[in-house]
N, C-alpha and C positions, 0 to 999 in steps of 0.2 A: 504494499500499500504506499502511495506516495505521501510526501509531507503535506501537499495540498489537500489530499483526501482526509488525512488524519486531522488536520486543523478544521476543515469544513464539517466533518462528522463531530468533532469535539464541540464546536460552536453549536451545532444542532442539538446535541445531547444536553448541553447547558440550557438551551432554550426550552426543550421539552421537560427537563428536570425542574426548571423555573416555573414552567406552566403548572405542573403537577403540585408543586409546593404552594404556589400562589393560590390555586383553587382548593387544595385539600387541607392546608394548614392556615393559609392567610384568610380565606373567606370566612370560616367559622370564628376566627379571632377578631376580625374587623367589622363585618357586616351586621351580625346580630346586635352588638352594642350600639352601633350607629342607629339601627332601627328602633332602639328603645329610648332614644332622645326625643326632645321636644322640637327638633328641627322640622321645617315644613316637609311634607311628603315628596315635593318635587326635588328638594335638595338631597334627601335620603336616596331616592331612586335614581337620580342622576349619578350619585356616587356608586351605586350598585352597578349601573351601566358602565361607568368609567372603570370600575374595578375589573369587570370582565372584558373590556377592551384591552386591558393589559395582558390578559390571558391570550386573547385572540392574536394580539401582536407577537407574543412569544411563539405561538404555534405557527403563524405565518412566517416568521423569521426562520424558525427551524426548517420549514419546507424550502425556503429560499436558499439555505445553506446546503441542503441535501441535493437539490436539483442539479447544480453543476457537478457535484461529486459523483452522481450516478449516471448522468447523461453524456459526460464528456463535452458538454456545451460550454461556450464562453462563460466566464464567471460573473457576468453582470448581475444576476440575482444575488450573489454573495456580497458584491460591492454594495448593492442597494440595502441589504439586510444589515451590513456592517454600518452604513451611514445611519440607518434608522436606530440601531443600538447605540451608536455614539450620541445621536440627538437625545435619546431617552436618558443616557448617562449625564449629559449636560443638564438636562432638566432636573434629574434627581439631585445632583450636586448643587445646582443654583437654588432649588427650593430648600435644601438643607442649610445652605449659607444665608440666603435672603428671606426665607419664609420662617421655618422653625427648626431649631436644632434637634427636635424629637425625631426628625426624619433620618438622622445619622444612626439611629438604633434600628433601622429597618434595612432590608436589602436594596431599597430604591437607589441610593447613591453608588452602590457597589456592583450590582449584578451585571450591568450593561457593559462595563469596560472589558472584562475577560471575553465576553461574547464578541464584541466589536473587534478586539485584537486578534482572536483566533480566526474569525471570519475573514478579516482583512489579510491575515497571513495566508489563509487557504486560497483566497482570490488572487493574491499577488504571486503565488508560486504555481498557479495553474498554468500548465503548458498548453499553448494553442495547438489544436489539432490541425493537420493540413486541410485546407478547404473551409475553414471556419474563420 
């Protein structure tokens, strides 16, 4: 297995592990307490929606890393997923710095960087196939 494929599969596995942890461990920890507050229903349910958007993003990025690893196609999907992960990393750190320090105690400022680095390494080391 090439370095490119190892990095792309590792990035994908981190995405899928993050998705499972986000849904199985994070959802029960965050969503029920939020539902028991006096916040308006639209605020609570927008947070529920946003929470699951994070899970969908992780799943989509995992697929975008696997795609070039198994199809021998150009690594554009992996570059896109790496950029997406980097942007989410910037968001997590900026909210921890400028929003509230409590975010440092969550995976939000940390999870995205190893995914982005592995994905970018995989994309950068992908060898172009003749005719592609």
